[in-house]
C-alpha positions as CSV (number, residue, x, y, z in Angstrom):
1,M,-125.7,-19.3,-102.8
2,T,-122.3,-18.1,-101.7
3,P,-121.7,-18.7,-98.0
4,V,-121.1,-15.7,-95.7
5,F,-118.2,-16.0,-93.2
6,S,-117.1,-13.8,-90.4
7,P,-114.3,-11.3,-91.0
8,A,-111.8,-13.4,-88.9
9,L,-112.6,-16.5,-91.0
10,N,-112.3,-14.6,-94.2
11,Q,-108.9,-13.5,-93.1
12,A,-107.9,-17.1,-92.2
13,I,-109.1,-18.2,-95.7
14,Q,-107.1,-15.4,-97.4
15,I,-103.9,-16.4,-95.5
16,A,-104.4,-20.1,-96.3
17,D,-104.9,-19.3,-100.0
18,Q,-101.8,-17.1,-100.1
19,I,-99.7,-19.9,-98.5
20,T,-101.1,-22.5,-100.8
21,R,-100.4,-20.4,-103.9
22,R,-96.9,-19.7,-102.8
23,A,-96.2,-23.4,-102.1
24,S,-97.7,-24.6,-105.4
25,A,-95.6,-22.1,-107.3
26,S,-92.3,-23.1,-105.6
27,M,-92.6,-26.9,-105.1
28,Q,-92.8,-29.9,-107.4
29,W,-94.0,-33.5,-106.8
30,S,-91.5,-36.3,-107.1
31,T,-91.0,-39.9,-105.9
32,W,-87.6,-40.1,-107.6
33,H,-86.2,-37.6,-105.1
34,T,-87.6,-39.5,-102.1
35,W,-86.2,-42.8,-103.5
36,R,-82.8,-41.2,-104.0
37,Y,-82.8,-39.7,-100.5
38,F,-83.5,-43.0,-98.7
39,K,-81.0,-44.8,-101.0
40,D,-78.3,-42.3,-100.1
41,H,-79.4,-42.0,-96.4
42,P,-80.4,-45.5,-95.2
43,E,-79.6,-44.5,-91.7
44,D,-82.4,-41.9,-91.7
45,M,-85.0,-44.1,-90.1
46,H,-85.5,-42.0,-86.9
47,Q,-87.5,-38.9,-86.0
48,P,-87.5,-36.2,-87.1
49,S,-86.4,-36.8,-90.6
50,R,-84.6,-34.1,-92.6
51,I,-85.8,-35.3,-95.9
52,W,-88.0,-32.4,-96.9
53,D,-85.2,-29.9,-96.3
54,R,-82.7,-32.0,-98.2
55,I,-84.8,-32.5,-101.4
56,Y,-86.6,-29.2,-101.5
57,P,-88.2,-28.0,-103.8
58,F,-89.3,-31.5,-104.5
59,A,-91.6,-33.5,-102.3
60,T,-94.6,-35.8,-102.2
61,C,-98.1,-35.1,-100.7
62,V,-96.6,-35.8,-97.3
63,G,-93.8,-33.2,-97.8
64,F,-96.2,-30.7,-99.2
65,S,-98.5,-31.2,-96.2
66,T,-95.7,-31.0,-93.7
67,I,-94.3,-27.7,-95.0
68,V,-97.7,-26.1,-95.6
69,A,-99.0,-27.1,-92.1
70,Q,-95.9,-25.5,-90.4
71,D,-96.3,-22.3,-92.5
72,L,-100.0,-22.1,-91.6
73,Q,-99.4,-22.6,-87.9
74,R,-96.6,-20.0,-87.8
75,T,-98.7,-17.4,-89.6
76,Y,-101.9,-18.0,-87.6
77,Q,-99.9,-17.8,-84.4
78,K,-98.5,-14.3,-85.2
79,T,-101.8,-13.0,-86.7
80,T,-104.0,-11.1,-84.1
81,G,-107.3,-12.9,-83.6
82,L,-106.3,-16.1,-85.3
83,G,-104.1,-17.8,-82.7
84,H,-107.0,-20.2,-81.8
85,L,-106.7,-21.8,-85.3
86,V,-103.1,-23.1,-84.8
87,N,-104.4,-26.3,-83.2
88,K,-107.0,-26.7,-85.9
89,V,-104.4,-27.1,-88.6
90,Q,-103.9,-30.8,-89.0
91,I,-102.4,-33.3,-91.5
92,L,-105.0,-35.8,-92.6
93,T,-104.4,-39.0,-94.6
94,S,-106.9,-40.8,-96.7
95,W,-107.5,-44.5,-96.2
96,E,-108.8,-46.6,-99.0
97,I,-109.4,-50.3,-99.9
98,N,-107.7,-51.4,-103.1
99,P,-110.3,-53.4,-105.1
100,R,-107.5,-55.6,-106.4
101,E,-106.4,-56.4,-102.8
102,P,-109.4,-56.2,-100.6
103,E,-107.9,-58.6,-98.2
104,L,-105.4,-56.0,-97.1
105,G,-108.2,-53.8,-95.8
106,E,-107.9,-50.0,-95.5
107,Q,-104.4,-48.6,-96.4
108,P,-103.1,-45.0,-96.0
109,R,-102.9,-43.4,-99.4
110,H,-102.8,-39.6,-99.6
111,S,-102.0,-36.7,-97.3
112,V,-103.5,-33.2,-97.1
113,V,-103.6,-30.3,-94.7
114,A,-107.0,-29.2,-93.5
115,L,-108.9,-27.1,-90.9
116,L,-112.1,-28.8,-90.1
117,L,-114.3,-26.0,-88.8
118,P,-118.0,-26.1,-88.0
119,E,-119.0,-24.0,-91.0
120,V,-116.4,-24.9,-93.5
121,C,-113.4,-27.1,-94.4
122,L,-110.2,-25.3,-95.5
123,L,-108.3,-27.8,-97.5
124,V,-104.8,-27.6,-99.0
125,D,-104.0,-30.4,-101.5
126,L,-101.2,-29.3,-103.8
127,V,-101.4,-32.6,-105.8
128,F,-104.9,-31.7,-107.0
129,S,-105.2,-27.9,-106.6
130,P,-102.7,-25.1,-106.7
131,I,-105.1,-22.9,-104.7
132,L,-107.0,-23.3,-101.5
133,I,-110.0,-25.6,-101.6
134,V,-113.0,-24.2,-99.5
135,I,-115.8,-26.6,-98.8
136,P,-118.8,-25.3,-96.9
137,T,-120.4,-27.8,-94.5
138,G,-122.6,-30.2,-96.4
139,G,-120.7,-29.3,-99.6
140,M,-118.6,-31.0,-102.2
141,F,-115.6,-30.0,-104.3
142,E,-114.6,-31.4,-107.7
143,T,-110.9,-31.0,-108.8
144,I,-109.9,-30.2,-112.3
145,P,-109.0,-33.2,-114.4
146,Y,-105.4,-34.5,-114.7
147,I,-104.0,-36.5,-117.5
148,T,-102.1,-39.8,-116.9
149,M,-99.2,-41.0,-118.9
150,S,-101.6,-43.2,-120.9
151,G,-103.8,-40.3,-121.6
152,R,-106.6,-41.2,-119.3
153,R,-108.3,-38.3,-117.5
154,G,-108.9,-38.5,-113.7
155,K,-110.1,-36.3,-110.9
156,R,-111.1,-36.4,-107.3
157,L,-114.2,-35.4,-105.3
158,F,-114.0,-34.1,-101.8
159,F,-117.0,-34.2,-99.3
160,Y,-117.3,-32.4,-96.0
161,D,-120.2,-32.8,-93.5
162,G,-119.0,-30.5,-90.8
163,V,-117.1,-33.2,-89.0
164,K,-115.4,-35.5,-91.4
165,L,-113.6,-35.1,-94.7
166,E,-113.9,-37.8,-97.4
167,M,-112.5,-38.2,-100.9
168,A,-113.7,-40.3,-103.9
169,N,-112.2,-41.3,-107.2
170,P,-115.2,-41.3,-109.7
171,K,-113.1,-43.4,-112.2
172,R,-112.7,-46.3,-109.8
173,E,-114.8,-49.4,-110.7
174,M,-116.4,-49.2,-107.2
175,V,-116.8,-45.6,-106.3
176,M,-116.3,-45.3,-102.5
177,K,-115.8,-42.4,-100.2
178,D,-112.4,-42.8,-98.6
179,P,-112.2,-41.2,-95.1
180,F,-109.4,-38.9,-93.9
181,R,-107.9,-39.4,-90.5
182,P,-105.3,-37.4,-88.5
183,M,-101.7,-38.6,-88.9
184,T,-98.6,-36.8,-87.9
185,S,-96.0,-35.9,-90.5
186,E,-93.6,-38.5,-89.2
187,E,-96.3,-41.2,-89.1
188,A,-97.2,-40.3,-92.7
189,L,-93.5,-40.5,-93.7
190,S,-93.2,-44.0,-92.2
191,A,-96.6,-45.2,-93.6
192,L,-96.5,-43.7,-97.1
193,V,-93.2,-42.3,-98.1
194,R,-90.5,-44.8,-97.0
195,P,-92.4,-47.9,-98.2
196,N,-93.1,-46.4,-101.6
197,A,-89.6,-45.0,-102.0
198,L,-88.0,-48.4,-101.3
199,K,-90.5,-50.5,-103.2
200,A,-88.9,-52.7,-105.9
201,A,-90.3,-53.7,-109.3
202,T,-92.2,-57.0,-109.2
203,G,-89.9,-60.0,-109.0
204,V,-86.6,-58.2,-109.4
205,H,-84.1,-56.3,-107.3
206,V,-84.6,-53.1,-109.3
207,P,-86.5,-50.0,-107.9
208,A,-90.1,-49.6,-109.0
209,S,-90.7,-46.8,-111.5
210,K,-90.6,-43.3,-110.1
211,A,-92.2,-40.1,-111.3
212,I,-91.9,-36.3,-111.3
213,I,-94.7,-33.9,-112.0
214,I,-93.8,-30.3,-112.9
215,Q,-96.3,-27.5,-112.8
216,G,-95.8,-24.1,-114.1
217,I,-97.6,-20.8,-114.8
218,V,-98.6,-19.9,-118.3
219,R,-99.9,-16.6,-119.6
220,E,-102.2,-17.9,-122.3
221,R,-105.4,-19.8,-121.5
222,P,-104.7,-23.5,-122.1
223,I,-106.7,-25.0,-124.9
224,K,-106.4,-28.8,-124.3
225,V,-104.6,-29.4,-121.0
226,P,-106.5,-28.7,-117.8
227,G,-105.5,-25.5,-116.0
228,V,-106.5,-23.5,-112.9
229,Q,-106.8,-19.8,-113.3
230,L,-104.7,-18.0,-110.7
231,D,-105.3,-14.4,-111.7
232,V,-106.2,-12.4,-114.7
233,G,-104.0,-13.7,-117.5
234,S,-102.3,-16.5,-115.6
235,W,-103.0,-20.3,-115.3
236,M,-101.3,-23.1,-113.5
237,I,-100.9,-26.3,-115.7
238,T,-98.9,-29.5,-115.6
239,T,-96.1,-28.7,-118.0
240,C,-94.5,-32.1,-117.9
241,R,-94.7,-35.6,-116.3
242,L,-91.6,-37.7,-116.2
243,V,-91.6,-41.5,-115.5
244,I,-88.3,-43.1,-114.7
245,D,-88.5,-46.8,-115.6
246,F,-85.5,-48.6,-114.0
247,L,-86.6,-52.0,-115.1
248,H,-86.8,-51.2,-118.8
249,R,-84.1,-48.5,-118.7
250,K,-86.0,-45.6,-120.2
251,L,-87.4,-42.2,-119.4
252,T,-90.8,-41.1,-120.7
253,M,-91.7,-37.4,-120.6
254,Q,-95.3,-36.2,-121.3
255,V,-95.6,-32.7,-122.6
256,P,-98.6,-30.6,-123.8
257,L,-99.2,-31.0,-127.5
258,E,-101.3,-28.1,-128.8
259,D,-100.6,-26.0,-125.7
260,W,-96.8,-26.2,-126.2
261,L,-95.2,-28.5,-128.7
262,L,-97.2,-27.5,-131.7
263,K,-97.1,-23.7,-131.1
264,E,-95.5,-21.9,-134.0
265,K,-92.9,-20.2,-131.8
266,N,-91.7,-23.6,-130.4
267,K,-88.2,-24.1,-131.7
268,W,-88.0,-27.7,-130.5
269,R,-90.8,-29.0,-132.7
270,S,-88.4,-29.7,-135.6
271,S,-85.6,-31.0,-133.5
272,I,-87.3,-34.0,-131.9
273,R,-86.5,-37.4,-133.6
274,P,-89.8,-39.0,-134.7
275,S,-88.7,-42.3,-133.1
276,M,-88.7,-40.5,-129.7
277,L,-92.4,-39.6,-130.0
278,Q,-95.2,-41.8,-128.6
279,A,-98.7,-40.7,-129.5
280,V,-101.2,-40.4,-126.5
281,N,-104.1,-38.1,-127.4
282,D,-104.9,-34.7,-128.8
283,S,-103.9,-33.0,-125.5
284,V,-100.4,-34.5,-124.7
285,I,-97.7,-36.5,-126.3
286,N,-94.9,-38.6,-124.8
287,L,-91.2,-38.4,-125.5
288,V,-89.2,-41.5,-124.9
289,L,-85.5,-41.7,-124.2
290,E,-84.1,-45.2,-124.3
291,L,-81.2,-45.8,-121.9
292,D,-80.5,-49.4,-122.6
293,P,-77.2,-49.6,-124.6
294,E,-78.8,-52.1,-127.0
295,R,-81.6,-49.7,-127.9
296,C,-80.4,-46.1,-127.4
297,G,-78.8,-45.8,-130.8
298,K,-75.6,-44.1,-132.1
299,D,-77.1,-40.6,-131.8
300,F,-77.9,-41.1,-128.1
301,E,-76.0,-37.9,-127.0
302,E,-78.0,-35.8,-129.4
303,R,-81.3,-37.4,-128.2
304,L,-80.3,-36.8,-124.6
305,N,-79.5,-33.2,-125.3
306,I,-82.9,-32.7,-126.9
307,F,-84.7,-34.5,-124.1
308,E,-82.9,-32.4,-121.4
309,R,-83.4,-29.1,-123.2
310,I,-87.1,-29.8,-123.5
311,G,-87.3,-30.7,-119.9
312,S,-85.5,-27.5,-119.0
313,C,-88.0,-25.4,-121.0
314,L,-90.8,-27.0,-119.1
315,G,-89.4,-26.6,-115.6
316,L,-87.2,-29.6,-115.0
317,P,-83.6,-28.5,-114.7
318,V,-80.9,-30.2,-116.9
319,A,-78.9,-30.9,-113.7
320,E,-81.7,-32.9,-112.3
321,L,-82.2,-34.9,-115.5
322,D,-78.4,-35.6,-115.5
323,K,-78.8,-37.1,-112.0
324,I,-81.8,-39.1,-113.0
325,V,-80.1,-40.6,-116.1
326,A,-77.0,-41.5,-114.0
327,S,-79.2,-43.2,-111.4
328,V,-80.6,-45.6,-113.9
329,Y,-77.1,-46.6,-115.0
330,E,-76.0,-46.9,-111.4
331,V,-78.9,-49.3,-110.6
332,W,-77.9,-51.6,-113.4
333,E,-74.2,-51.4,-112.6
334,Q,-74.9,-52.6,-109.1
């Protein structure tokens, strides 16, 4: 049964959904950009940080939440009859116990924006949904699947009991509900973003691998990759995932297979070197660009050009890829 809300709450929901859609269409998830920012601005350890302005339109869950929360508060403040919701907008961070390191106890993991109201939770989580998530009290929401670089499918479950919001990963060996707790944007920046950005690969003085996830709007219903329908004739899908492996000096880009690469009109299908392809499953395929001088081959410039052009077609600008490639070489020169 579809819940019935007051006209004011329906207006609040509509505003939150519009803001969510606008943000999801204009921002992209990236840990490479947060790493690069703190590498270039080691002095930025004080409040308030300017990181999200500097690396926009890239961000992590904390940046998404910071920007969306501010937009929601400004809009509710100037909307007649909704000013009382300004203080209801809050950034929440999930806390989870890593089964591999239970001795560490609960650790902050993932940030969202939410309004926890008596009758409903309005949840903005751009990592798992490009549209507003509405969870009636006592209800549950299941996200669409996502595909990892190895081809595994994952998803999240959200639960709301009228007071607290919880999240579960059904793929985890021990399925537990992780609680969300209030955390300011600066607290989340210190607890989640900075440590992850500055984390090194195990046992070496090289940055841990970073990633970028690009989402885009397509006009044909996706066949294999998960997608969220935005309107009639438009879906939001993950167009590519990029992993920057500093330790092994390579880039791996995951692209849709049947939903993009194998389409008859795709001019890049015949240009890709077979040695660049890494099979994953029938939904996606990985393209590998070796940057180690001993493995990149004599036709490296041609491979790089193909890699960058494909990334550009899928929403990752060539200029960004140039910076990413340069950053791998910089790390090894140092």
